[in-house]
C-alpha positions, -999 to 999 in steps of 0.1 A, spaced: 204 -240 -486 236 -227 -502 233 -199 -527 228 -206 -564 257 -209 -588 249 -188 -618 277 -203 -639 265 -239 -634 229 -229 -640 237 -212 -673 254 -244 -687 221 -253 -702 209 -217 -708 194 -224 -743 174 -254 -731 162 -236 -699 152 -205 -719 131 -223 -745 100 -227 -723 101 -190 -714 101 -180 -750 71 -203 -756 54 -188 -726 59 -152 -738 45 -162 -772 11 -167 -756 10 -133 -739 -13 -109 -757 -8 -72 -763 22 -50 -758 31 -46 -721 50 -15 -712 61 -27 -677 71 -62 -668 80 -79 -635 100 -111 -637 96 -131 -605 127 -154 -600 147 -136 -627 179 -156 -619 210 -143 -636 190 -120 -658 196 -138 -691 159 -139 -700 156 -101 -703 168 -106 -738 138 -127 -746 114 -101 -732 130 -73 -752 130 -95 -783 92 -96 -780 86 -61 -766 117 -39 -773 104 -9 -753 93 -28 -722 107 -17 -688 117 -48 -669 122 -54 -632 138 -87 -623 132 -101 -588 153 -128 -572 161 -140 -537 196 -152 -545 224 -126 -539 247 -144 -564 220 -144 -591 212 -108 -587 249 -98 -586 254 -117 -619 223 -101 -634 235 -66 -625 269 -71 -639 258 -86 -672 223 -72 -678 222 -41 -655 218 -18 -685 188 -37 -698 166 -40 -667 163 -32 -630 172 -61 -607 159 -63 -571 171 -87 -543 138 -98 -527 116 -128 -519 90 -130 -546 64 -138 -519 68 -104 -503 79 -82 -532 55 -53 -540 62 -32 -571 60 6 -570 33 6 -596 10 -22 -609 28 -37 -639 12 -47 -672 28 -82 -671 41 -104 -643 60 -135 -655 77 -163 -636 98 -190 -652 108 -221 -633 108 -203 -599 76 -210 -581 84 -247 -575 108 -235 -548 80 -216 -530 57 -235 -506 21 -224 -509 28 -205 -541 -9 -208 -552 -15 -181 -526 13 -161 -541 -4 -163 -575 -37 -153 -561 -21 -122 -545 -6 -112 -579 -39 -119 -596 -56 -95 -572 -29 -69 -576 -32 -69 -614 -70 -66 -611 -66 -35 -589 -47 -2 -591 -58 32 -602 -53 27 -640 -77 5 -660 -67 -32 -654 -77 -45 -689 -49 -64 -706 -28 -70 -675 -14 -105 -677 1 -131 -653 22 -157 -671 38 -186 -653 59 -217 -662 69 -244 -636 86 -277 -640 62 -306 -639 87 -335 -639 85 -345 -602 75 -380 -613 104 -383 -638 132 -409 -631 156 -380 -623 135 -369 -593 122 -403 -583 158 -416 -581 169 -386 -562 142 -391 -536 149 -428 -533 186 -424 -528 182 -395 -504 160 -417 -483 186 -444 -478 213 -446 -452 237 -430 -445 223 -401 -465 188 -399 -449 201 -384 -417 210 -352 -435 186 -351 -465 152 -357 -449 127 -335 -467 152 -318 -489 141 -335 -522 106 -321 -519 93 -298 -546 61 -277 -546 43 -281 -579 7 -286 -590 -12 -298 -620 -22 -274 -648 -58 -276 -637 -50 -264 -602 -32 -233 -616 -61 -227 -639 -85 -229 -609 -67 -201 -592 -64 -178 -621 -96 -184 -641 -120 -159 -627 -149 -138 -641 -133 -110 -660 -102 -130 -669 -92 -151 -699 -70 -180 -687 -52 -207 -706 -32 -236 -691 -13 -264 -708 16 -288 -704 45 -295 -728 72 -322 -727 105 -311 -741 130 -337 -753 163 -321 -746 193 -338 -763 223 -333 -740 260 -339 -747 290 -349 -726 295 -372 -696 266 -375 -670 246 -346 -686 214 -353 -667 234 -351 -634 250 -318 -645 215 -305 -654 198 -314 -622 227 -308 -598 224 -271 -605 187 -270 -600 164 -298 -586 191 -317 -567 207 -286 -551 190 -289 -517 199 -325 -514 236 -320 -524 239 -289 -502 226 -308 -472 253 -335 -474 286 -331 -456 316 -326 -478 330 -361 -470 297 -378 -478 286 -360 -509 310 -376 -534 297 -411 -527 261 -399 -531 270 -382 -564 286 -413 -578 257 -435 -569 232 -410 -583 252 -406 -615 252 -444 -620 214 -446 -615 208 -417 -639 230 -433 -666 208 -464 -663 176 -444 -665 188 -421 -693 212 -442 -715 235 -424 -739 226 -426 -776 247 -421 -806 235 -385 -809 235 -377 -771 214 -383 -740 177 -375 -742 162 -358 -711 123 -356 -714 112 -326 -693 75 -318 -687 65 -283 -679 33 -266 -669 22 -232 -683 -6 -208 -674 -14 -174 -689 -42 -153 -674 -52 -119 -688 -77 -93 -675 -105 -88 -700 
């Protein structure tokens, strides 16, 4: 899959940041060290420091373009590391590990969460108060994603897009089952945000920089425009423009687990 485009991703920075702020609001205590898994272009460091001004933050992302953007724009606010979040091991056990809309790209990420849970429970220092806080999109059954899968499965597109529309998400109860253990306090919930978007084809602009990226990247340059036009038309029918904008309902799953 082609690398991420930070500029396109940040077009809806306010809307994408809101769930992260809501996630941080449920984290107890005052963590001194924070690891952000899937930190992207680093814009969420500001939200962490707004809550805990003295926290030392390490952002981890597997996209060279995202890490480069983060270093340029936020390198004086945090440390950024180019690494796969499945393999990254911090120098010291952090007080808080957060992940915002990143784990859906990782197959088998329940095992990744279990590894971080065990890491936070260990270490030489007392583990009380260490927290794992995660948010993942839960809109795989929304029209935006259903239409994407349906169109990608038709000819002539299917020969290039087989399997590319797949996402890896679980229900809130499944995340809770991984992180709720004796000695932990865990909370899981789901929220549906109603984003009001402006401009032409806003739902396409939103999803083309995130969920539809693998499908669009798999298509040849001479085929992609036709796919995009058909997808835009289907999205306009599913998300009609209103007098005040286009409403995009977006469901997200949250889980916060803290060592007692």
